[in-house]
C-alpha angles and dihedrals in degrees: 000000000000131000091264091104137035111210126184134165122203130212092270093056097258108150114201118197112192123188102232107198102100095154086063094038089255093294114173130228134170092293095050091047091051091046091049089049092053095046093047089052093049092047093046092050096043110096090201094062114090102174140006128221123197119197142140133255115240124011098316128074092204137312090215124236117013104253092217091053089050090050091052090051096059087064090060126081126260094263092055092045090048092050093050093046090049091057089057092046090051094049090054090046090052091050092045092051095041108140092216128068114274128200129197106213100198107199096170146334121354125193138184113327091015087071087058089059089049093049091048093054117089094226129026127191122180138190113245090246096061122113132191139204145160098222095172098103089058086060095049093253134093137234093246106151095049095046101091090054096043092051089047090053102042109010137254101280098048089045090052093057095043093047095047097044104035085218119175118234134183135232095270091056090044088055094048093051094047099250092121132022103216141017120208140174108268090246088059102049095099091050092050092051091048091053091051092049093049087057093047094047090057093061126083110260094219090050090051091048091052091048089054094047092050094048092045089058091049094055091066093220105145128204093245092063087082092065094048096049093046091051090049097051092044091057092048096045092060094040120109093252093049091051093047093049096051093043092050090051093052092045090049093236135117117270115248094254091068108086124200114246121228 
């Protein structure tokens, strides 16, 4: 285990997993994804753990995939890209299918893949200063691996607009579309999480587990969707447009598909 995560479990069995890369706005790369997968597995298998909270250190929930990691991936072949994308997809699938209650404690902005984590959690509470976006299309790529969970959370039509435009939206809009459940002032986030935990701890853990198993079946999200989305994003990452978009971002210039207007 690295320092990418801070993990602590209190005397009630509440396991908090905090992304701990504040200098990079809690962006995730291959190591973070592996660490998250390991910790989710541990928490899921630990009978003492009653609920899991995912949050970010500092003032950002997560800026999504580390741009330098993405840039390095376009230099690899399709098979390597597919394998790395599949690890992300499998981590999200593990979180989504977690038998215990999960809460996204959204302490600030969340971008791209971070919204997949939010959508996979059972409950999501955000501070009023949070903002959200799927910036992938502006980089010439797509938010493939998070797509099943975003559609499940907010619906097909809203997802279509957000994916195709990369538009930024605030906490109130996220609440209205169903991505999050509550919006609170940043000084009240801990209190709001505590209230939700109090409710969860009053319920029978086996009953909660069966509720989640039932609802998971009703979503229609199959295990093989991870393979499909991983294959799709791996193809797009190494495409000419994907390479141009990432290079343009790193070079702080417009990608070649944006034409100057007269």
